[in-house]
C-alpha positions in Angstrom: -82.2 234.0 -23.4 -84.1 235.0 -20.2 -87.1 232.8 -21.1 -84.9 230.0 -22.2 -83.2 230.0 -18.9 -86.5 230.4 -17.0 -88.1 227.4 -18.7 -85.0 225.3 -18.1 -84.9 226.3 -14.4 -88.7 225.6 -14.1 -88.1 222.1 -15.3 -85.3 221.7 -12.7 -87.7 223.1 -10.1 -90.2 220.3 -10.9 -87.4 217.7 -10.4 -86.5 219.4 -7.1 -90.1 219.4 -5.8 -90.5 215.8 -6.9 -87.4 214.6 -5.0 -88.4 216.8 -2.0 -92.0 215.6 -1.8 -91.2 211.9 -2.2 -88.3 212.1 0.3 -90.5 213.8 2.8 -93.3 211.3 2.3 -91.0 208.3 3.1 -88.7 209.8 5.6 -91.3 211.2 8.1 -92.9 207.8 9.0 -89.5 206.0 8.7 -88.0 208.5 11.1 -90.7 207.8 13.6 -90.0 204.0 13.4 -86.3 204.6 13.8 -87.0 206.8 16.9 -89.1 204.0 18.4 -86.3 201.5 17.6 -83.6 203.7 19.2 -85.7 204.1 22.4 -86.4 200.3 22.6 -85.9 199.0 26.1 -85.9 195.3 25.1 -83.1 193.6 27.0 -83.0 189.8 26.3 -80.4 189.2 29.0 -82.3 191.0 31.7 -82.5 187.7 33.8 -78.7 188.1 34.4 -79.1 191.5 36.1 -77.8 190.1 39.5 -74.8 188.3 38.2 -73.9 190.3 35.1 -75.5 193.8 35.3 -73.7 195.1 32.3 -74.9 192.2 30.1 -78.4 192.6 31.5 -78.4 196.2 30.4 -77.6 195.3 26.8 -80.4 196.4 24.4 -79.6 195.1 20.9 -82.5 196.8 19.1 -81.7 200.2 20.5 -78.0 199.7 19.9 -78.5 198.7 16.3 -80.7 201.7 15.5 -78.4 204.1 17.3 -75.5 202.7 15.3 -77.4 203.3 12.0 -78.2 206.9 13.0 -74.6 207.5 14.1 -73.3 206.4 10.7 -75.8 208.3 8.6 -75.5 211.5 10.6 -71.7 211.2 10.9 -70.9 210.9 7.2 -71.5 213.5 4.4 -74.5 213.1 2.2 -72.4 213.5 -0.9 -70.3 210.5 0.2 -73.4 208.4 0.8 -74.8 209.2 -2.6 -71.6 208.3 -4.4 -71.1 205.0 -2.5 -74.8 203.8 -2.7 -75.2 204.8 -6.3 -71.9 203.8 -7.9 -70.8 201.1 -5.4 -73.0 198.2 -6.6 -72.0 198.7 -10.2 -68.3 198.7 -9.2 -68.5 195.8 -6.8 -71.0 193.5 -8.5 -70.9 194.8 -12.1 -74.6 195.5 -11.8 -76.5 198.8 -11.1 -79.3 197.8 -8.8 -80.8 201.3 -8.8 -83.3 201.6 -11.6 -86.1 204.1 -12.1 -86.3 207.8 -13.0 -84.2 210.6 -11.7 -86.7 211.6 -9.0 -86.9 208.0 -7.7 -83.1 207.6 -7.6 -82.7 210.8 -5.6 -85.5 209.8 -3.2 -84.1 206.4 -2.3 -80.8 207.9 -1.2 -82.1 210.9 0.7 -85.0 209.3 2.5 -82.8 207.2 4.8 -80.6 210.1 5.6 -83.5 212.5 6.4 -85.3 209.8 8.4 -82.3 209.5 10.8 -82.3 213.2 11.4 -86.1 213.2 11.9 -85.8 210.3 14.3 -83.6 212.4 16.7 -86.2 215.2 16.5 -89.0 212.7 17.3 -87.0 211.2 20.1 -86.3 214.6 21.7 -90.0 215.5 21.4 -91.2 212.3 23.0 -88.6 212.3 25.8 -89.4 216.0 26.4 -92.9 215.2 27.5 -92.9 215.0 31.4 -93.1 211.5 32.7 -95.6 212.6 35.2 -98.2 213.2 32.5 -97.8 209.7 31.2 -98.1 208.3 34.7 -101.2 210.3 35.2 -102.7 208.6 32.2 -101.9 205.2 33.6 -103.6 206.2 36.9 -106.7 207.1 34.9 -106.7 203.7 33.4 -105.7 204.7 29.9 -104.0 202.1 27.6 -100.5 202.7 26.3 -101.8 203.6 22.9 -104.3 206.0 24.4 -101.6 207.7 26.4 -99.4 208.0 23.3 -102.0 209.5 21.0 -103.9 211.6 23.5 -101.1 212.9 25.7 -97.6 212.3 24.3 -98.3 212.8 20.6 -100.1 216.2 21.0 -97.3 217.6 23.1 -94.6 216.1 20.9 -95.9 217.6 17.8 -95.9 221.1 19.3 -92.4 220.7 20.5 -90.9 219.3 17.2 -92.4 221.8 14.8 -89.6 224.4 15.0 -86.7 221.9 14.6 -88.7 219.9 12.0 -89.2 223.0 9.9 -85.5 223.8 10.0 -84.6 220.2 8.9 -87.3 220.2 6.1 -85.9 223.5 4.7 -82.4 222.0 4.8 -83.8 219.1 2.9 -84.9 221.4 0.1 -81.4 222.7 -0.3 -79.8 219.2 -0.1 -81.7 218.2 -3.2 -78.9 220.1 -5.1 -76.5 217.2 -4.3 -78.6 215.0 -6.6 -76.4 216.3 -9.4 -73.6 214.1 -8.1 -75.5 211.1 -9.5 -76.3 212.9 -12.8 -79.9 214.1 -11.9 -80.6 217.3 -13.8 -82.0 219.4 -10.9 -82.2 223.1 -10.5 -78.6 224.1 -9.8 -77.2 221.7 -12.5 -79.4 223.4 -15.1 -78.2 226.9 -14.0 -74.6 225.6 -14.1 -75.0 224.4 -17.7 -75.7 227.9 -18.9 -72.5 229.2 -17.1 -70.4 226.5 -18.8 -71.9 226.7 -22.3 -72.6 230.4 -22.6 -70.2 231.9 -20.1 -72.9 233.7 -18.1 -73.2 233.6 -14.4 -76.6 235.3 -13.8 -78.5 232.0 -14.2 -76.8 230.7 -11.0 -78.0 233.8 -9.1 -81.5 233.2 -10.7 -81.6 229.7 -9.2 -81.3 231.3 -5.8 -84.6 233.0 -6.3 -86.3 229.7 -6.9 -84.9 228.3 -3.6 -85.9 231.5 -1.8 -89.4 231.1 -3.2 -89.8 227.5 -2.1 -88.3 228.0 1.3 -90.3 231.2 1.8 -93.6 229.3 1.2 -92.5 226.6 3.6 -91.6 229.2 6.2 -95.1 230.7 6.0 -96.7 227.3 6.2 -94.7 226.3 9.3 -95.4 229.7 11.0 -99.1 229.0 10.5 -98.7 225.5 11.9 -97.0 226.9 15.0 -99.8 229.3 15.6 -102.4 226.5 15.1 -100.4 224.3 17.5 -100.5 226.9 20.3 -103.4 225.0 22.0 -101.6 225.1 25.4 -98.6 226.7 27.0 -95.7 224.6 28.1 
C-alpha cells in the first residue's frame, strides 16, 4: 500500500511541478508588463489641464490595468477557476479550453499570479530613489540604460523576499486545480482516504509540499546572498 500511494503521489507531484513551472514562466514577464501598464503616465487629455484639471489627469491605460489587478486580487482564485473554466460551456455551449491538465491549470493561474507579481514589481521600481535615475540623466544615459543599469539592479534586490513568498504560495495554490478536475497531488491523496478509509496519505502529501518549498527556500536564500552587491 505504501508504494502504491507513493507512486500515485509522485505522479501528482509531476502534475504540480508542471503547472507551477508553466505558470511561473508566463506570469513573471506578464507581471512586469502589467506593472508598466499600471504605472503608465499617458494622459490623452493633458491639453485640458488649465480648464479641466481632473480630466487632464485621467490616465486610461493606468486605470485599466489597475482595474484588472483589483478584480483579480479581490476575488478568490477558486471562484476565478470555476467561472473561467465552466462559464464558456454554460453560456455558449462550448468549452473553449482544450489541452491537457497542466495546460488548463496554467492558463487560469498565470493571470492571477501575474497581477500579484505586478504589484511586487511596481513596489520595487518605485522604491528606487528618484535621485539615482536623475543622476543617470545628468550623465547622459538613455532611459533604457537607466532602467537596466540603475533601476533594474536595485529593483531585483528589493523584490526577492516578497517574490519568494509569492512563488511559494503559488506552489500551494496548485492544489486548487482539483476544482477543475485536474488530478494533482492533494486530489490523489484524497482518493485513498475516500476509497480505502485511510488518512495517512493526506499527511504524506504534506511532505511533498514541504520538500518542494524547502528546495525553493534554499534557492531563494542563495539568491539573496548573491544579490547582496550593495547595501541599501
